[in-house]
C-alpha positions as CSV (number, residue, x, y, z in Angstrom):
1,M,95.0,86.9,70.7
2,A,98.2,88.7,69.5
3,A,101.5,87.7,71.0
4,I,102.2,89.5,74.3
5,S,105.7,90.5,75.1
6,D,107.3,91.2,78.5
7,D,107.4,94.9,77.4
8,D,103.6,94.8,76.9
9,V,103.1,93.4,80.3
10,E,105.4,96.0,81.9
11,R,103.7,98.9,80.1
12,V,100.3,97.7,81.3
13,R,101.5,97.2,84.9
14,A,103.0,100.7,84.9
15,L,99.8,102.3,83.6
16,V,97.7,100.4,86.2
17,A,100.0,101.4,89.0
18,A,99.7,105.1,87.8
19,I,96.0,105.3,88.4
20,P,95.6,107.3,91.6
21,P,93.2,106.4,94.4
22,G,89.7,107.7,93.6
23,K,90.1,107.3,89.9
24,V,89.6,104.4,87.4
25,G,90.9,103.5,84.1
26,T,89.3,101.4,81.4
27,Y,90.7,98.4,79.7
28,G,90.4,100.3,76.4
29,D,92.2,103.4,77.7
30,I,95.1,101.3,79.0
31,A,95.3,99.3,75.7
32,D,95.3,102.6,73.7
33,V,98.1,104.2,75.8
34,A,100.1,101.0,75.9
35,G,99.8,100.6,72.1
36,L,98.0,97.3,72.3
37,S,95.5,96.1,69.6
38,S,92.7,95.1,72.0
39,P,91.4,95.8,75.6
40,R,91.2,92.0,75.9
41,I,95.0,91.9,76.1
42,V,94.8,94.2,79.1
43,G,92.2,91.9,80.6
44,W,94.5,88.9,80.1
45,I,97.5,90.6,81.6
46,M,95.3,91.7,84.6
47,R,94.1,88.2,85.1
48,T,97.6,86.7,85.1
49,D,99.8,89.4,86.6
50,S,98.1,92.0,88.8
51,A,98.0,90.7,92.3
52,D,100.4,93.4,93.5
53,L,98.6,96.2,91.6
54,P,95.5,98.3,92.3
55,W,93.5,96.0,90.0
56,H,90.2,97.3,91.3
57,R,90.9,100.6,89.5
58,V,90.6,99.0,86.1
59,I,87.0,98.6,84.9
60,G,85.0,98.3,81.7
61,V,83.9,101.4,79.9
62,T,80.3,100.9,81.1
63,G,81.5,101.4,84.7
64,R,80.1,98.1,85.7
65,P,82.6,95.5,87.2
66,A,82.6,91.9,86.1
67,P,80.0,89.9,88.0
68,H,82.6,87.7,89.7
69,L,84.5,90.8,91.0
70,R,81.5,93.1,91.6
71,R,81.3,93.1,95.4
72,T,85.0,93.3,96.2
73,Q,85.8,95.8,93.4
74,L,82.9,98.2,94.3
75,E,83.9,98.0,98.0
76,N,87.5,98.9,97.2
77,L,86.4,101.7,94.9
78,R,83.9,103.1,97.4
79,A,86.6,103.1,100.1
80,E,88.7,105.3,97.8
81,G,85.9,107.8,97.3
82,V,85.0,106.7,93.7
83,P,81.4,107.8,93.0
84,I,79.2,104.8,92.4
85,N,75.5,104.8,91.6
86,D,73.4,101.7,91.3
87,G,76.4,99.4,91.1
88,R,78.1,101.5,88.4
89,V,81.1,103.8,88.6
90,S,80.4,107.4,87.4
91,M,82.9,107.3,84.6
92,R,82.4,111.0,83.9
93,Q,83.7,111.8,87.4
94,A,86.1,109.0,88.1
95,R,87.8,108.2,84.7
96,F,91.5,108.8,84.9
97,D,93.0,110.9,82.1
98,F,96.3,109.1,81.2
99,S,97.4,112.0,78.9
100,S,97.4,114.4,81.9
101,A,99.8,112.0,83.7
102,G,102.4,112.2,81.0
103,H,101.5,108.8,79.4
């Protein structure tokens, strides 16, 4: 994995914090906006430094949460009104457009 700077971590944290309730962002979207080379870097940052963030709003592009997060993440997203069908977030309806937020 590429070296991750404190600035990278802060950019990712700011982008995750900017996702409003009822919307989700993908690891790839965040990586693109943050100028990172891989969505996996976002995943690593989220695993190590996201306890105080709305981590549940970050999901894979397929709309399915990771198995170990599935129940909690889907419960949190449902509570915010995110459309979910058969355990999958409706990305067409819920995907946050970072470009419209000035990022």
